[in-house]
C-alpha positions as CSV (number, residue, x, y, z in Angstrom):
1,X,49.7,10.0,-12.1
2,X,48.3,8.4,-15.2
3,X,46.6,5.7,-13.1
4,X,45.5,7.9,-10.5
5,X,43.7,9.8,-13.5
6,X,42.0,6.9,-14.6
7,X,40.0,6.2,-11.6
8,X,38.8,9.8,-11.5
9,X,37.3,8.8,-15.1
10,X,35.9,5.4,-13.4
11,X,33.9,7.4,-10.7
12,X,32.9,9.9,-13.2
13,X,31.3,6.8,-15.5
14,X,30.0,5.3,-12.7
15,X,28.5,8.9,-11.3
16,X,27.2,9.0,-14.7
17,X,25.6,5.5,-14.9
18,X,24.3,6.0,-12.0
19,X,22.1,8.6,-12.7
20,X,20.5,6.8,-15.9
21,X,19.5,4.3,-13.2
22,X,17.9,6.5,-11.0
23,X,20.5,6.7,-8.2
24,X,20.6,10.5,-7.6
25,X,22.5,10.1,-4.1
26,X,21.3,11.8,-1.4
27,X,18.9,9.0,-0.2
28,X,20.6,6.3,1.8
29,X,23.7,4.8,1.2
30,X,24.1,3.4,-2.5
31,X,27.0,3.4,-4.9
32,X,26.6,7.4,-6.0
33,X,26.8,7.8,-1.9
34,X,29.8,5.9,-1.4
35,X,32.1,7.4,-4.8
36,X,34.1,10.4,-3.5
37,X,32.8,14.3,-4.8
38,X,33.2,17.8,-4.4
39,X,30.2,19.7,-3.6
40,X,30.2,23.4,-4.3
41,X,28.3,25.3,-1.7
42,X,27.4,28.7,-1.2
43,X,25.0,31.5,-0.6
44,X,23.7,33.1,-3.5
45,X,25.9,36.4,-4.9
46,X,28.8,34.5,-3.0
47,X,30.5,34.3,-6.9
48,X,29.9,30.4,-6.8
49,X,29.4,30.4,-10.4
50,X,32.1,32.4,-11.2
51,X,34.7,30.2,-9.0
52,X,33.5,27.4,-11.4
53,X,33.5,29.2,-14.5
54,X,37.2,30.1,-13.8
55,X,38.3,26.6,-12.7
56,X,36.6,25.0,-16.3
57,X,38.5,28.5,-17.6
58,X,35.1,29.1,-20.1
59,X,31.9,30.7,-19.6
60,X,29.0,28.3,-19.3
61,X,26.5,29.0,-16.6
62,X,23.5,30.7,-16.5
63,X,23.6,33.7,-14.7
64,X,20.8,36.4,-13.5
65,X,19.1,36.9,-10.2
66,X,17.3,34.9,-7.5
67,X,18.2,31.4,-7.7
68,X,19.7,30.6,-11.0
69,X,21.3,26.7,-9.7
70,X,17.5,25.0,-9.4
71,X,18.9,21.9,-10.3
72,X,22.7,19.5,-8.9
73,X,25.3,20.4,-11.6
74,X,27.6,17.4,-11.9
75,X,30.4,19.0,-13.9
76,X,33.2,17.0,-14.8
77,X,36.2,17.8,-16.6
78,X,38.5,15.6,-19.0
79,X,41.8,16.8,-19.6
80,X,42.8,16.3,-22.7
81,X,46.4,16.3,-25.3
82,X,45.4,19.0,-27.5
83,X,42.5,20.0,-29.6
84,X,39.5,22.2,-29.3
85,X,37.5,22.2,-26.2
86,X,33.5,20.6,-26.2
87,X,31.1,19.4,-23.8
88,X,28.5,16.9,-23.6
89,X,25.4,16.3,-21.8
90,X,24.1,12.8,-20.7
91,X,20.8,13.5,-21.4
92,X,22.0,14.3,-24.5
93,X,24.6,11.7,-25.3
94,X,25.3,11.8,-29.5
95,X,25.7,15.7,-29.5
96,X,28.8,17.6,-28.9
97,X,28.6,21.1,-27.7
98,X,31.4,23.5,-29.3
99,X,29.8,26.7,-28.5
100,X,29.9,27.1,-25.0
101,X,26.8,29.8,-25.0
102,X,24.6,26.9,-26.5
103,X,26.0,24.6,-23.3
104,X,24.4,27.5,-20.6
105,X,21.0,27.7,-22.8
106,X,21.1,23.8,-23.0
107,X,21.3,24.0,-18.9
108,X,18.8,26.4,-18.8
109,X,16.3,24.4,-20.9
110,X,17.3,21.0,-19.2
111,X,16.4,22.6,-16.0
112,X,13.4,23.6,-17.2
113,X,12.5,20.7,-18.7
114,X,12.2,19.1,-14.8
115,X,11.4,22.0,-12.4
116,X,9.0,24.1,-15.0
117,X,9.8,28.1,-15.7
118,X,8.7,28.0,-12.1
119,X,11.7,28.6,-9.6
120,X,11.4,25.5,-8.1
121,X,14.0,23.5,-7.0
122,X,14.6,19.3,-8.0
123,X,17.3,16.9,-6.8
124,X,17.3,15.3,-10.4
125,X,21.2,16.1,-11.5
126,X,22.1,17.1,-14.5
127,X,25.4,15.7,-15.9
128,X,27.8,17.8,-18.0
129,X,31.8,16.6,-19.1
130,X,33.7,19.3,-20.5
131,X,37.1,18.4,-22.2
132,X,39.8,20.9,-22.6
133,X,43.5,20.9,-22.4
134,X,43.0,23.6,-20.2
135,X,41.7,21.3,-16.9
136,X,42.4,19.1,-14.8
137,X,41.3,15.8,-13.6
138,X,38.5,16.7,-11.8
139,X,34.3,16.1,-10.7
140,X,32.3,18.9,-9.3
141,X,28.7,19.3,-8.2
142,X,27.3,23.0,-8.1
143,X,24.4,23.1,-5.6
144,X,21.6,25.4,-5.6
145,X,23.1,29.0,-3.4
146,X,21.5,28.9,0.1
147,X,19.4,31.5,0.7
148,X,17.6,33.2,3.5
149,X,14.3,34.3,2.5
150,X,12.2,33.5,-0.2
151,X,11.2,35.9,-3.0
152,X,8.0,36.3,-5.0
153,X,7.6,33.3,-6.9
154,X,8.8,30.6,-4.9
155,X,7.1,28.6,-2.2
156,X,7.7,29.8,1.3
157,X,9.7,26.1,2.0
158,X,12.2,27.2,-0.5
159,X,14.8,28.2,2.2
160,X,14.4,24.7,4.1
161,X,14.2,22.5,0.7
162,X,17.2,23.8,-0.4
163,X,19.4,23.3,2.7
164,X,18.0,20.3,2.9
165,X,19.0,18.9,-0.6
166,X,22.8,21.2,0.0
167,X,22.8,18.8,3.3
168,X,21.7,15.2,2.1
169,X,25.1,16.1,-0.2
170,X,27.6,17.4,2.3
171,X,26.8,15.5,5.5
172,X,27.9,12.0,3.8
173,X,31.6,11.1,5.1
174,X,33.1,10.6,1.0
175,X,31.8,14.1,-0.1
176,X,34.5,16.8,-0.2
177,X,33.2,20.1,0.6
178,X,34.0,23.1,-1.3
179,X,33.0,26.3,0.9
180,X,32.7,29.1,-0.9
181,X,32.1,32.4,1.0
182,X,32.8,36.3,-0.1
183,X,36.2,38.2,1.2
184,X,34.0,41.6,1.7
185,X,31.5,39.9,3.7
186,X,32.2,38.8,7.7
187,X,33.0,35.2,7.8
188,X,31.1,34.7,10.9
189,X,28.1,35.3,8.8
190,X,29.1,32.8,5.8
191,X,26.0,30.3,5.2
192,X,28.7,27.9,3.7
193,X,31.4,28.0,6.7
194,X,28.3,27.5,8.8
195,X,26.8,24.1,6.9
196,X,30.0,23.0,6.6
197,X,31.0,23.3,10.5
198,X,28.0,21.6,11.4
199,X,28.2,18.5,9.0
200,X,31.9,18.5,9.4
201,X,32.9,20.3,12.8
202,X,36.5,19.0,12.2
203,X,37.1,20.6,9.6
204,X,38.7,17.5,7.2
205,X,36.2,17.3,4.3
206,X,36.2,21.3,4.0
207,X,37.9,23.6,1.4
208,X,37.5,26.9,2.2
209,X,37.6,29.4,-1.1
210,X,37.8,33.2,-0.8
211,X,36.2,35.3,-3.1
212,X,36.0,39.2,-4.1
213,X,39.0,40.0,-3.0
214,X,39.4,42.7,-5.2
215,X,36.1,44.2,-3.6
216,X,37.1,44.8,-0.1
217,X,37.5,48.2,1.5
218,X,40.7,50.1,0.8
219,X,42.6,49.5,4.2
220,X,41.4,46.0,4.8
221,X,43.0,42.8,3.9
222,X,41.9,38.7,3.9
223,X,45.1,37.2,5.9
224,X,43.7,36.4,8.4
225,X,41.0,34.2,7.0
226,X,43.9,32.9,4.2
227,X,46.2,32.4,7.4
228,X,44.1,30.3,9.2
229,X,43.6,32.6,12.2
230,X,39.9,33.5,11.7
231,X,38.7,30.1,11.2
232,X,41.3,27.6,10.7
233,X,40.6,24.3,8.9
234,X,42.8,20.9,7.9
235,X,43.2,22.3,4.5
236,X,44.4,25.5,2.8
237,X,42.1,28.3,2.1
238,X,42.4,29.5,-1.2
239,X,42.0,33.5,-2.3
240,X,40.1,33.6,-5.8
241,X,39.9,37.0,-8.1
242,X,36.8,36.3,-10.2
243,X,35.8,38.3,-13.5
244,X,34.0,41.6,-12.8
245,X,30.9,42.2,-13.9
246,X,32.2,44.9,-16.4
247,X,34.7,42.1,-17.5
248,X,31.3,39.5,-17.9
249,X,30.0,42.4,-19.6
250,X,32.8,42.9,-22.4
251,X,33.1,39.1,-22.4
252,X,36.4,39.0,-21.3
253,X,38.0,35.5,-22.5
254,X,38.6,33.4,-19.5
255,X,42.1,32.7,-20.0
256,X,43.0,36.7,-19.8
257,X,40.9,36.6,-16.8
258,X,43.7,33.8,-15.5
259,X,46.4,36.0,-16.2
260,X,44.6,38.8,-14.7
261,X,44.4,37.0,-11.6
262,X,47.8,35.2,-11.2
263,X,49.4,39.6,-11.9
264,X,46.9,40.4,-9.1
265,X,48.1,38.5,-6.3
266,X,52.1,38.5,-7.5
267,X,51.9,41.9,-7.4
268,X,49.9,43.1,-4.2
269,X,51.5,43.7,-1.4
270,X,49.2,42.1,0.9
271,X,48.9,38.5,-0.7
272,X,51.8,38.5,-2.8
273,X,53.7,35.7,-0.6
274,X,50.4,33.8,-0.7
275,X,50.7,34.2,-4.6
276,X,51.5,30.1,-5.2
277,X,48.7,29.1,-3.4
278,X,46.3,31.6,-4.8
279,X,43.9,31.3,-7.6
280,X,41.6,29.2,-9.4
281,X,44.4,27.5,-11.3
282,X,45.7,26.1,-7.9
283,X,42.7,25.5,-6.3
284,X,41.7,22.7,-9.7
285,X,45.1,21.6,-8.9
286,X,44.5,20.9,-5.5
287,X,41.2,19.7,-5.7
288,X,42.2,17.1,-8.0
289,X,45.0,15.7,-6.2
290,X,43.2,15.9,-2.6
291,X,40.0,13.9,-4.9
292,X,43.0,11.1,-6.4
293,X,44.1,10.7,-2.9
294,X,40.3,10.2,-1.7
295,X,39.3,8.0,-4.2
296,X,42.5,5.6,-3.2
297,X,41.8,5.6,0.1
298,X,38.1,4.8,-0.6
299,X,38.3,1.5,-2.9
300,X,38.3,-1.0,-0.3
301,X,35.3,0.4,1.4
302,X,33.9,0.8,-2.7
303,X,34.7,-2.4,-3.7
304,X,32.9,-3.8,-0.4
305,X,29.8,-2.7,-1.4
306,X,29.7,-3.0,-4.7
307,X,30.1,-6.9,-4.3
308,X,27.6,-6.7,-1.2
309,X,25.0,-4.7,-3.8
310,X,25.9,-7.6,-6.5
311,X,25.1,-10.3,-4.0
312,X,21.9,-8.6,-2.8
313,X,20.8,-7.8,-6.8
314,X,21.8,-11.7,-7.7
315,X,19.4,-12.7,-5.2
316,X,17.2,-10.2,-6.4
317,X,16.8,-11.7,-9.8
318,X,16.8,-15.3,-8.0
319,X,13.7,-14.4,-6.2
320,X,11.9,-12.9,-9.2
321,X,13.4,-15.2,-11.6
322,X,15.6,-14.9,-14.6
323,X,14.8,-14.1,-18.0
324,X,12.9,-16.8,-20.2
325,X,14.1,-17.8,-23.5
326,X,12.1,-17.6,-26.6
327,X,12.8,-21.4,-28.0
328,X,9.7,-22.7,-27.6
329,X,11.3,-26.1,-26.3
330,X,12.6,-23.6,-23.5
331,X,9.5,-22.1,-23.1
332,X,7.6,-25.7,-22.4
333,X,10.2,-26.8,-20.1
334,X,9.8,-23.3,-18.0
335,X,6.0,-24.1,-18.0
336,X,6.5,-27.4,-17.3
337,X,8.4,-26.5,-14.1
338,X,6.1,-23.5,-13.3
339,X,3.7,-26.2,-12.8
340,X,5.4,-28.5,-10.8
341,X,6.4,-26.4,-8.4
342,X,3.0,-25.4,-7.8
343,X,2.1,-29.0,-7.4
344,X,4.1,-29.4,-4.8
345,X,2.7,-26.7,-3.1
346,X,-0.5,-27.9,-3.6
347,X,0.5,-31.4,-2.2
348,X,2.0,-30.0,0.7
349,X,-1.3,-28.2,1.7
350,X,-2.8,-31.6,1.4
351,X,-0.5,-33.3,3.5
352,X,0.0,-30.9,5.9
353,X,3.3,-29.2,5.3
354,X,0.9,-26.0,4.7
355,X,-2.2,-25.0,6.6
356,X,-5.6,-25.7,4.6
357,X,-5.7,-29.5,4.2
358,X,-6.9,-30.4,7.5
359,X,-10.2,-28.4,6.9
360,X,-11.4,-31.6,4.6
361,X,-11.1,-33.7,7.7
362,X,-13.1,-30.9,9.4
363,X,-15.9,-31.9,6.7
364,X,-15.8,-35.2,7.4
365,X,-15.5,-35.7,10.8
366,X,-18.0,-32.3,12.1
367,X,-20.1,-31.2,8.9
368,X,-21.1,-35.0,7.5
369,X,-22.1,-36.5,10.9
370,X,-24.0,-33.3,11.9
371,X,-26.0,-33.1,8.8
372,X,-26.6,-37.0,9.2
373,X,-28.1,-35.9,12.8
374,X,-30.3,-33.4,11.2
375,X,-31.8,-36.1,9.0
376,X,-35.5,-35.9,9.6
377,X,-36.2,-39.9,10.4
378,X,-38.1,-39.1,13.5
379,X,-41.1,-37.7,11.5
380,X,-40.4,-40.4,8.6
381,X,-40.7,-43.0,11.1
382,X,-43.1,-41.8,13.4
383,X,-46.1,-44.3,14.0
384,X,-49.1,-42.5,11.9
385,X,-46.4,-42.6,9.1
386,X,-45.3,-46.0,9.4
387,X,-48.9,-46.8,9.9
388,X,-49.6,-45.1,6.7
389,X,-46.8,-46.5,4.5
390,X,-47.3,-50.3,5.6
391,X,-51.0,-49.9,4.9
392,X,-50.5,-47.8,0.9
393,X,-47.8,-51.0,0.3
394,X,-50.6,-54.1,1.2
395,X,-52.9,-52.6,-0.9
396,X,-56.4,-54.8,-1.2
397,X,-54.2,-57.5,0.1
398,X,-53.0,-57.3,4.2
399,X,-50.1,-58.6,4.8
400,X,-49.7,-62.0,6.3
401,X,-46.9,-62.8,8.3
402,X,-44.7,-59.4,8.3
403,X,-45.4,-56.2,6.2
404,X,-42.3,-56.4,3.9
405,X,-43.2,-54.0,1.1
406,X,-43.7,-51.8,4.0
407,X,-40.3,-52.2,5.3
408,X,-38.6,-51.7,2.1
409,X,-41.3,-48.7,1.4
410,X,-39.7,-47.3,5.1
411,X,-36.2,-49.1,4.3
412,X,-36.1,-47.1,0.5
413,X,-37.6,-43.4,1.9
414,X,-35.1,-43.6,4.6
415,X,-32.3,-44.4,2.8
416,X,-32.6,-41.3,-0.1
417,X,-32.3,-39.0,2.3
418,X,-28.5,-39.6,2.5
419,X,-28.2,-38.5,-0.3
420,X,-28.2,-34.7,0.7
421,X,-25.6,-34.8,3.0
422,X,-23.4,-37.1,0.8
423,X,-23.3,-34.4,-2.1
424,X,-23.3,-31.9,0.1
425,X,-19.9,-33.5,1.8
426,X,-18.6,-33.9,-2.5
427,X,-19.3,-29.9,-2.6
428,X,-17.3,-29.3,0.7
429,X,-14.6,-30.8,-0.3
430,X,-14.9,-29.3,-3.8
431,X,-14.8,-26.3,-2.2
432,X,-11.8,-26.6,0.0
433,X,-10.1,-27.9,-3.0
434,X,-10.8,-25.0,-5.1
435,X,-9.2,-22.7,-2.2
436,X,-6.5,-24.8,-1.4
437,X,-5.4,-24.2,-5.1
438,X,-5.8,-20.6,-5.1
439,X,-3.7,-20.1,-2.4
440,X,-1.2,-22.7,-3.8
441,X,-1.1,-20.4,-6.9
442,X,-0.6,-17.5,-5.1
443,X,2.0,-19.0,-2.6
444,X,4.0,-20.2,-5.5
445,X,6.7,-17.9,-6.0
446,X,7.9,-18.7,-9.2
447,X,4.5,-18.0,-10.5
448,X,4.1,-14.5,-9.6
449,X,5.8,-13.2,-12.1
450,X,3.5,-14.9,-15.1
451,X,-0.3,-13.7,-14.6
452,X,-1.5,-15.2,-17.5
453,X,0.2,-18.7,-16.8
454,X,-1.7,-18.3,-13.5
455,X,-5.0,-17.6,-14.6
456,X,-4.4,-20.6,-17.1
457,X,-3.3,-23.1,-14.4
458,X,-6.1,-21.7,-12.4
459,X,-8.6,-22.6,-15.3
460,X,-7.3,-25.8,-15.9
461,X,-6.9,-27.1,-12.0
462,X,-10.3,-25.9,-11.2
463,X,-11.9,-27.6,-14.7
464,X,-10.4,-31.1,-13.4
465,X,-12.0,-30.6,-9.7
466,X,-15.1,-30.0,-11.7
467,X,-14.7,-33.2,-12.9
468,X,-13.5,-35.2,-10.3
469,X,-16.3,-33.6,-8.4
470,X,-19.1,-35.0,-11.1
471,X,-17.2,-38.5,-10.5
472,X,-17.2,-38.4,-6.8
473,X,-21.0,-37.2,-6.6
474,X,-22.0,-40.4,-8.8
475,X,-19.7,-42.6,-6.7
476,X,-21.3,-41.3,-3.4
477,X,-25.0,-41.5,-5.1
478,X,-24.1,-44.8,-6.0
479,X,-23.3,-45.9,-2.4
480,X,-26.5,-44.7,-1.1
481,X,-28.4,-46.6,-4.0
482,X,-26.2,-49.7,-3.2
483,X,-27.9,-49.5,0.7
484,X,-31.4,-49.3,-0.6
485,X,-30.8,-52.5,-3.9
486,X,-29.9,-54.8,-1.3
487,X,-30.7,-55.0,2.6
488,X,-28.7,-56.7,4.8
489,X,-30.7,-60.1,5.5
490,X,-29.6,-60.9,8.6
491,X,-30.2,-57.9,10.5
492,X,-34.1,-58.9,10.1
493,X,-33.3,-62.5,10.7
494,X,-32.3,-61.8,13.8
495,X,-34.8,-59.6,14.9
496,X,-37.5,-62.6,13.9
497,X,-35.9,-64.3,16.9
498,X,-36.2,-61.7,19.5
499,X,-39.0,-61.6,22.1
500,X,-41.1,-58.4,21.7
501,X,-40.7,-56.1,24.7
502,X,-43.0,-55.5,26.8
503,X,-45.2,-58.8,25.7
504,X,-48.4,-59.1,27.5
505,X,-48.0,-62.4,29.8
506,X,-51.9,-62.6,31.0
507,X,-53.6,-65.4,29.8
508,X,-57.0,-63.6,29.4
509,X,-55.4,-60.9,27.1
510,X,-54.6,-61.4,23.4
511,X,-51.4,-62.6,22.0
512,X,-49.2,-60.3,19.7
513,X,-50.2,-61.7,16.8
514,X,-54.1,-61.1,17.9
515,X,-54.3,-58.2,15.8
516,X,-51.2,-57.1,13.7
517,X,-52.3,-53.3,13.7
518,X,-52.3,-52.2,16.7
519,X,-50.3,-49.6,17.7
520,X,-47.5,-51.6,19.2
521,X,-47.1,-53.0,16.0
522,X,-46.5,-50.1,13.5
523,X,-44.3,-49.0,16.4
524,X,-42.5,-52.2,16.8
525,X,-41.7,-51.6,12.8
526,X,-40.9,-48.0,13.0
527,X,-38.5,-49.1,15.3
528,X,-36.6,-51.7,13.4
529,X,-36.5,-49.7,10.5
530,X,-34.8,-46.9,12.9
531,X,-32.2,-49.5,14.0
532,X,-31.5,-51.0,10.2
533,X,-31.2,-47.1,9.0
534,X,-28.7,-46.4,11.8
535,X,-26.5,-49.0,10.8
536,X,-26.7,-47.5,7.1
537,X,-25.5,-44.2,8.5
538,X,-22.9,-45.9,10.3
539,X,-21.8,-47.8,7.2
540,X,-22.3,-44.2,4.8
541,X,-20.4,-42.3,7.2
542,X,-17.3,-44.0,7.0
543,X,-17.5,-45.3,3.0
544,X,-18.7,-41.4,2.0
545,X,-15.4,-40.0,3.5
546,X,-13.6,-43.0,1.3
547,X,-15.3,-42.2,-1.9
548,X,-14.8,-38.6,-1.7
549,X,-10.7,-38.8,-1.0
550,X,-10.7,-41.4,-3.5
551,X,-12.4,-39.5,-6.0
552,X,-11.5,-35.8,-5.4
553,X,-8.5,-35.5,-3.2
554,X,-6.8,-38.9,-4.4
555,X,-6.9,-37.3,-7.7
556,X,-6.0,-34.0,-7.4
557,X,-3.0,-35.0,-6.0
558,X,-2.1,-37.6,-8.8
559,X,-3.3,-35.7,-12.1
560,X,-5.0,-32.2,-11.4
561,X,-2.6,-30.8,-14.2
562,X,-2.9,-33.8,-16.1
563,X,-5.1,-32.6,-19.2
564,X,-3.2,-29.3,-18.6
565,X,0.1,-31.0,-19.5
566,X,-2.0,-32.5,-22.4
567,X,-3.3,-28.9,-23.7
568,X,0.3,-27.5,-23.8
569,X,1.8,-30.2,-25.8
570,X,-1.3,-30.1,-28.5
571,X,-2.5,-26.6,-28.0
572,X,-2.1,-24.4,-31.1
573,X,-0.9,-26.5,-33.5
574,X,1.2,-29.6,-32.1
575,X,-1.9,-31.9,-32.5
576,X,-2.0,-30.8,-36.1
577,X,1.7,-31.3,-36.4
578,X,1.2,-34.8,-35.6
579,X,-2.0,-35.6,-37.0
580,X,-2.8,-33.7,-40.1
581,X,0.0,-32.3,-41.1
582,X,1.9,-36.1,-41.3
583,X,-0.9,-37.0,-43.6
584,X,-1.2,-34.2,-46.0
585,X,2.7,-34.4,-46.3
586,X,2.7,-38.1,-46.7
587,X,-0.8,-37.7,-49.7
588,X,1.4,-35.1,-51.2
589,X,4.5,-37.5,-51.1
590,X,2.7,-40.1,-52.6
591,X,1.3,-37.8,-55.6
592,X,4.6,-35.9,-55.9
593,X,6.6,-39.3,-56.7
594,X,3.8,-40.2,-59.6
595,X,4.7,-36.7,-61.4
596,X,7.5,-36.6,-63.2
597,X,8.1,-32.7,-62.9
598,X,10.3,-31.7,-60.5
599,X,8.2,-28.4,-59.9
600,X,5.5,-29.8,-58.7
601,X,7.8,-31.5,-55.7
602,X,9.1,-28.2,-54.9
603,X,5.6,-26.7,-55.0
604,X,4.3,-29.9,-52.7
605,X,7.0,-29.7,-50.2
606,X,6.8,-25.9,-49.8
607,X,3.7,-26.4,-49.2
608,X,3.6,-28.6,-46.4
609,X,6.6,-26.3,-44.8
610,X,4.8,-23.4,-44.9
611,X,2.0,-24.7,-42.8
612,X,4.1,-26.5,-40.1
613,X,6.0,-23.6,-39.9
614,X,2.6,-22.0,-39.1
615,X,1.5,-24.5,-36.8
616,X,4.9,-24.0,-35.2
617,X,4.5,-20.6,-34.4
618,X,1.4,-20.8,-33.3
619,X,2.7,-22.9,-30.5
620,X,5.5,-20.7,-30.2
621,X,3.0,-17.7,-29.5
622,X,0.3,-19.2,-27.9
623,X,3.7,-20.4,-24.9
624,X,4.7,-17.0,-25.1
625,X,1.5,-15.6,-24.1
626,X,1.7,-18.3,-21.3
627,X,4.9,-16.3,-20.3
628,X,3.5,-13.0,-20.4
629,X,4.8,-11.3,-17.4
630,X,3.8,-8.5,-15.3
631,X,5.1,-5.1,-17.3
632,X,6.2,-4.1,-13.5
633,X,8.1,-7.3,-12.4
634,X,9.9,-7.0,-16.4
635,X,10.5,-3.3,-15.9
636,X,11.8,-4.0,-12.7
637,X,14.2,-6.8,-13.6
638,X,15.5,-5.1,-16.7
639,X,16.5,-2.3,-13.8
640,X,17.9,-4.5,-11.6
641,X,19.8,-6.5,-15.0
642,X,21.3,-3.0,-15.5
643,X,22.4,-2.2,-12.3
644,X,24.1,-5.7,-11.9
645,X,25.8,-5.0,-15.3
646,X,26.7,-1.5,-13.8
647,X,28.5,-2.9,-10.6
648,X,30.0,-5.6,-12.2
649,X,31.5,-3.5,-14.5
650,X,32.4,-0.7,-11.8
651,X,34.1,-3.9,-9.9
652,X,36.3,-5.2,-12.9
653,X,37.8,-1.6,-13.6
654,X,38.3,-0.8,-10.0
655,X,40.0,-3.8,-9.8
656,X,42.2,-3.4,-13.2
657,X,43.0,-0.1,-12.1
658,X,44.3,-1.4,-8.4
659,X,46.2,-4.4,-10.3
660,X,48.1,-1.1,-12.3
661,X,48.4,0.3,-8.8
662,X,50.4,-2.8,-7.3
663,X,52.4,-2.9,-10.6
664,X,53.0,0.7,-10.4
665,X,54.2,0.1,-7.2
666,X,56.1,-3.4,-7.7
667,X,58.0,-1.7,-10.1
668,X,59.1,1.7,-8.3
669,X,59.9,-1.0,-5.6
670,X,61.7,-2.8,-7.5
671,X,63.5,0.1,-9.2
672,X,64.2,1.5,-5.7
673,X,66.0,-1.7,-4.0
674,X,68.3,-2.2,-7.0
675,X,69.5,2.0,-6.3
676,X,70.2,0.9,-2.7
677,X,72.0,-2.4,-3.5
678,X,74.2,-0.3,-6.2
679,X,74.7,2.4,-3.3
680,X,75.8,-0.1,-0.7
681,X,78.3,-1.8,-3.3
682,X,79.6,1.6,-4.0
683,X,80.0,2.5,-0.3
684,X,81.3,-1.2,0.4
685,X,84.0,-0.3,-2.7
686,X,85.3,3.2,-0.9
687,X,85.5,1.4,2.2
688,X,88.2,-1.1,0.6
689,X,90.4,1.3,-1.4
690,X,91.9,2.6,1.7
691,X,92.7,-1.0,3.0
692,X,94.6,-1.5,-0.4
693,X,96.3,1.2,-0.1
């Protein structure tokens, strides 16, 4: 019995811990729902409170008209050996109540704290533990009384709200229903029995309690109900005789009320043959024994739920991240690991493991060629502009053979147009890389808990991308300038060897060189420059993407956070420690050695240690600031950690209790086997004696 009573105590402790963590039951399967409990259900004025007080042996519940119980009361009874009765509330763990009138007031005050002075109800339970030598180990949940109409001050939905709350408790398969019905009313109209029948049609979980037997009309009795003829349950009905209102007004002691109840049943002509199975004391023992049995039956399923929940909580902790150590070395290592995680995601975007990197190729394959096609070469190399540029280049002395200066001016002017698409390509790739940095930070699960570090990494990465963009822009502009600085001579030499198209073969017409300034001449110059620019365009179309990839994409993959790594190591003091501090320490050390007074040595070394400590403290503070987590995430992790600790301790305690039970079984079985062996030996000896005779 001691082992089973300790199991009830274990269930009590787990229920209290569940309440602290916000698990009140009634909201889906949880540890609370898996724990067997006894829910007390009854209509208003059914005598529900009086039954509970009779079971406890104390007058401690608030009384009044209307809805008095407006929050579930989890009443945990603990049998103690000797000593006086006392009570404790979960919300006031350091306060011990020995005056049960104060317990009644505390219940009322704690109810008002959640629901206010109104007549609203709440599903947040009040936990009350009562320790007494006059109780059995038992847990009861007192629920608000069922009602049929809303009275003044109550919302119209109060009837449905109370029934919904009560139903959320009693419909669970692990809930034992204690249905309270007054004997002076027809059992067919009992609210408690009606609800119990709906959620427990077989009656396997329902215990029927009939109150107010002494208030029935003369000549009537409740034997049909108590003996199961009116409404049969799997468990026996129990009759209760509560204190009368006069007894309550006179403050009749509950122990005296119990004695009076026993006398009533023992002397009653109707119920005398049932006296041993009537009364509050018998009800408490019956419920305690049944609760022990149910707990024992449910232990495997409870352990299965606990193990499943532990796995889920561990997985959730792994997902949101474990707590970070306060040591600066561990913090620095964590920061570097988080940066590497981000870097992996970023590279996956670039290399094709994740979407986004293909947009860079889109810039090279679509945006750059489209921009090159839109360059105004037709206007720049029109015959009118070619004539203007060539004439201005010749100056006062027209060219003798070929307008080389005019060619160069036309080519330089055309090549300068390539700078715009080149810079636009650099900026477009820069925008894509910045977007990939943003996406990579958002997709790095490990970083989600550190908003400050996210901002620092984003700032460092964008700063590095700015440097890469500047270098890429300079490189692209150099490529364009290189095309202007040295022209491909072979291209123009081949032009000199090619015959002019549409050459006039009539000997009476002047030759091609007769007038070097006619329209055909300028048209040919424009055509030659256009052909050369086309060749340059093809070259830059291939070389600009190479320069951009080399200066921006390649560097982003190789060294996006290199400067950030350096800054983390040097930030707020590491640089000072490695340079200035050592220099100061060296100077002080040299001065100290030259002074005989040891006091100077102590003062100098202390000064340096103070400076080093300040620098180290600044570094530690900076690292801690970078790992400053989202407060909501920290709160969630703390809640998960508490729940995990609760479930693990519950599993360990249940396991230890189970081991004790099995050991007890083995010991009992061993004793039984030895007893059987002795009986067999005695029987064998008895059979042998006649033979000897």
